[in-house]
N, C-alpha and C positions, 0 to 999 in steps of 0.2 A: 504494500500500500504506500504510494508516494504521497507525501504531505507537503503542502506549501506552508509558508511562515504563519499565515493567518490561522490555518487549521491547527498547527502545532501550538500556537498561543492558546487556542480554546481548549485543546486536550490537556495542556499543562495546567491551565486554570481550573478546568472542570473535567477531571479524569473519568468521571462516570460517562461522559459523552463518548470517550474512546471505546469503552466496553459496549455501549449501546450500538455504536456504528460497526464495531467488529462483529458483534452478534448478528446484526442485520446483514452484514456482508456474507456470512456463512449460512444464513437462513434460519437463525434461531430467534424465537420470540423473547426479547429482552425482559419483558414483564414477567414471563414465567420463570426465567432464569433468576431474576431478582427475588421473586417469591421463594424459590428453592433455596437460594442463598440465605434468605431471612430465616427459614425454618432451621437449617443446619447451623447457622451461626448462633442462634439462640439456644440450641440444645446443650444441656449440661452433660449428658451421657449418651453415647451412641455405641451400641453393641452389635456385633455381627455374629450370628450363630448358625452353624450348619443345620440343614434339615435332613430328613431320612434318606433322600436320594443323594448320591455322591457329591455333586457340585451345587445343589440348590442351597439357598441360605435365606435367612430373615435378618432384617436390620431393625433393631428396636431402638426407638428414640425416646429418651427420658422415661423409660419403663412404662410408657403409656400407649405407644402406637408401634405396630409392627408392619414393615413393608416386606413383601415376599417377592423373591426373584428365583427363576429357574434357569438352569443351564441350557443354552441353545447349541453349544459346541463352539470350538475355536475361541474359548475365553469370552464368549458373548452371552449376555443374559437378557431375559425378557422380564419385565415387571408383571407380577401376577396378582396384585391387589394388596389390600391392607386390612388390618384389624385394629380395633381400639379396645383397650382394657388395661388392667393392671398386670404388669409382667415383673416377676421376681428374678 
């Protein structure tokens, strides 16, 4: 990405604009990315626990919500849903 002096000034002054533009350039919705960052940055504890199948796992955030992922192969995973509750 080639930047002129004017654009560099804005990115230096407001770095969030750089991330917004970079996300847009690769086809990501920055608002969703910002919400995701908000959830993970406010989490006190994030645990990753294996499930019964070899490579499947659950991610537990603050012992309150579990996100489930299953292995697709080649180190790729698909999101499989979530549950809310109290996790020990």
